[in-house]
C-alpha positions, 0 to 999 in steps of 0.5 A, spaced: 296 408 540 304 411 543 310 407 540 312 404 547 305 401 548 306 398 540 314 396 542 311 393 548 306 389 545 307 388 538 307 380 538 299 381 539 298 386 536 302 382 528 297 383 522 292 388 526 290 395 524 293 400 528 294 408 529 299 412 531 301 420 531 308 422 531 313 426 529 317 425 521 325 423 522 325 421 515 322 420 508 324 416 503 320 416 496 321 410 491 318 408 484 314 403 487 314 403 495 317 408 499 319 410 507 317 414 512 320 413 519 317 416 526 318 417 533 313 419 539 317 421 544 315 415 547 320 410 546 328 409 544 327 406 537 324 409 531 318 406 527 318 404 520 312 405 515 311 402 508 307 406 504 305 406 497 301 410 491 294 408 493 293 408 500 289 415 502 292 421 503 300 418 499 299 425 495 300 429 502 305 423 505 310 423 500 311 431 501 311 431 507 317 434 511 322 432 516 319 433 523 312 434 521 306 430 525 303 425 521 297 420 523 298 413 520 293 407 520 296 401 517 297 394 519 302 392 524 307 387 520 313 383 523 320 383 520 325 378 522 330 379 516 331 386 518 334 390 523 327 393 525 323 388 529 317 389 525 313 395 520 306 399 519 304 398 512 299 403 511 293 404 509 292 411 510 297 418 511 294 424 514 298 430 514 297 434 520 302 439 520 307 441 516 314 443 518 317 449 514 323 447 509 328 451 513 326 446 520 334 446 523 335 439 524 335 436 518 337 428 517 345 429 517 350 430 523 349 436 527 355 439 533 354 440 539 356 446 539 350 448 534 345 444 538 346 448 544 344 454 540 337 451 539 335 448 545 328 448 544 329 443 538 335 439 541 332 433 545 327 431 538 335 428 536 336 420 539 342 423 542 339 428 547 333 423 547 337 418 550 341 423 555 334 427 557 330 420 558 336 417 562 335 424 566 329 423 567 329 416 570 335 418 575 331 423 578 325 418 579 331 413 582 333 418 587 325 419 590 324 412 590 331 410 593 330 416 599 322 415 600 321 407 599 329 404 601 330 409 607 324 412 610 327 420 608 321 425 608 322 431 602 323 437 604 323 443 598 327 449 601 327 456 599 329 458 592 330 466 595 334 466 601 337 471 606 343 466 606 350 464 602 350 456 605 357 456 602 360 462 603 363 464 598 359 470 596 357 468 588 350 468 589 344 471 585 342 478 587 334 478 588 332 485 588 326 489 586 329 496 585 333 498 578 339 501 581 344 497 586 346 503 589 341 502 595 346 497 599 342 497 605 336 494 601 331 498 606 326 499 600 327 493 596 321 488 597 324 484 602 327 489 607 334 486 607 338 482 601 336 477 598 339 471 593 338 466 589 339 459 594 347 456 593 344 450 597 337 448 600 343 444 606 341 449 612 334 448 611 335 441 611 339 441 617 333 444 620 328 439 618 332 433 620 332 435 627 323 435 626 323 428 621 331 425 623 331 423 615 330 428 610 332 429 603 332 436 598 332 436 591 331 442 587 335 448 583 341 451 586 344 458 583 351 460 583 354 467 580 360 464 578 363 467 572 366 460 569 365 457 562 368 451 563 365 444 561 363 443 568 360 449 571 353 452 570 350 457 574 344 453 575 343 446 576 340 441 582 343 439 587 340 432 592 342 434 599 340 428 604 341 430 611 340 426 617 340 428 625 344 423 629 348 421 624 356 421 623 361 421 617 361 414 617 353 414 616 355 418 611 358 413 607 355 408 608 349 413 605 353 415 599 354 409 596 348 406 597 345 412 594 349 412 587 349 404 587 341 404 587 340 409 581 345 406 576 343 399 578 336 403 576 338 406 569 341 399 568 335 395 569 331 401 566 335 404 561 338 400 557 336 403 550 338 409 551 346 407 554 347 402 548 346 409 544 350 413 549 355 408 549 355 409 540 356 415 541 358 419 546 362 414 550 365 407 548 365 402 554 360 407 558 357 401 560 362 397 562 364 403 566 358 404 570 356 397 572 364 397 574 363 402 579 356 399 581 360 392 583 367 396 585 370 395 593 369 402 594 375 405 599 377 410 604 382 414 605 384 420 610 387 426 606 393 426 610 394 419 607 392 422 599 398 427 600 403 422 601 400 417 596 401 424 591 408 425 593 410 417 593 408 418 585 411 424 584 418 422 587 417 416 582 417 420 576 409 422 575 408 429 573 402 434 575 400 440 573 400 442 580 406 438 583 407 442 590 404 437 595 403 440 602 397 440 608 392 445 605 392 443 598 385 444 595 386 437 591 385 438 584 381 433 578 388 430 576 390 429 583 383 425 585 384 422 579 390 419 580 387 416 587 382 413 584 383 411 577 391 409 578 392 407 585 386 405 589 383 403 582 376 403 585 372 410 587 375 412 594 372 417 599 377 422 601 376 424 609 378 429 615 380 435 610 384 441 613 379 446 615 381 451 612 379 449 605 372 447 608 365 450 610 364 453 615 358 448 618 363 442 617 365 439 624 371 440 627 375 434 628 379 433 635 386 435 632 383 442 631 386 441 624 381 438 619 374 438 619 369 431 619 368 432 612 368 427 605 368 427 598 367 420 594 372 420 589 369 417 582 374 414 576 373 418 570 371 425 573 374 425 581 369 428 585 361 426 585 359 428 591 361 432 597 360 432 604 360 432 612 358 431 618 356 438 622 359 442 627 354 440 634 358 446 637 354 453 638 361 456 640 365 453 635 360 454 630 361 460 631 367 461 631 368 458 624 363 462 621 368 468 623 374 465 621 370 464 614 368 471 614 362 470 615 357 475 620 354 470 625 348 474 626 346 473 618 345 465 620 343 467 627 336 462 626 341 456 623 347 457 630 341 457 635 339 450 632 345 447 636 342 451 642 336 447 642 337 440 642 342 438 637 346 431 637 350 430 630 348 431 623 350 428 617 349 430 609 351 430 603 350 434 596 351 430 589 350 436 583 345 432 579 348 434 572 355 432 574 351 425 576 348 425 569 355 427 565 357 420 569 352 415 566 351 418 559 359 420 556 356 427 555 363 431 556 359 439 558 354 440 563 350 444 557 349 438 554 345 435 560 341 440 562 334 442 558 336 449 557 342 451 560 344 457 564 351 460 563 355 466 563 353 471 557 348 466 555 340 466 556 336 465 550 329 462 554 
């Protein structure tokens, strides 16, 4: 039996003999009675086993160390006066595999920094078991939302690509040659420069013109030499794209997706969230419940600038205190708007075109683009998106203004010549969402095997 099945059916299993294979979390001996705490990974709560000297396998059982694997056979007994609802009165314990004494996760508190050094083991701790269970459920909820609720088609976009969708030049080069001196790549595998994808958006736009509603959900890579708590070299992105849609459709889809996923977690991962609330962020469940039930507001970028300037005029101090058109809003500005001014999630629209990507639709004022970011209390920007530029000549001009050779994106630009009436989409960094809903303060703690500068252990 699995632990989850036992918890789901323990009332029916009362006074019955059951068996389970699981890993030892603690093993405490007494003179007449000993206690073993187990978990097989299928449920958040542990299983307590009571065993006495007369059972089969007692000598092995009392020597079993933390992380050893045992098979327990015994009677399920209700324990209404104790913290756990039931326990197993063991009749037999088989020690299937004995862990070594030097197993690093002994029964004590371990820092996040230490646990990051043993990513292959940290999922066995309760905190990381909870985080990665939430991550799994969130991924499922995203697929469920797009496919069952919104009739979207899932598209797997290339991992190896020839374009930098963001135009930032922070891509990892993929090469089969040992020397980087071969600048023209003629002898390389693809006979041209290739890199790991920074976004599946451009490919997604092509498929949206065929299927109308599509989404991607896959790994992306940024060679950004940053050691902050929010950046990793490899992370996952959710990128929906909708043909014939504008920025207002984008805003509604952002809200619908976020609310759906967080509600799903509240319905299906309450044990994990409650535990994480006790370990990582006090008031976590209240925070995400408030977000789900909030009225989202919309401000233009220029309205935000006025609100920030008013705050400064009234004595508020930002680290970046100079407010001007063209300012790339910092986290401090974003959080001030959604936490202090609006006190709710806030969409900010119509950013200056100079600080946004080349593919975003240029507005009629020719100084802003139809971009939208969702700011959420506690973190700032969570999702970013835009309506895409649909005019071929304007897109070519924007490529040049952004330092991109239009010939490198000929296939993408030509979509505008084959029947293209509006398209809109957004990108959500999956790990940023998981940080928000779990209370984890560092992106390294929500990725199973994080990839960061100067670190590649696995």
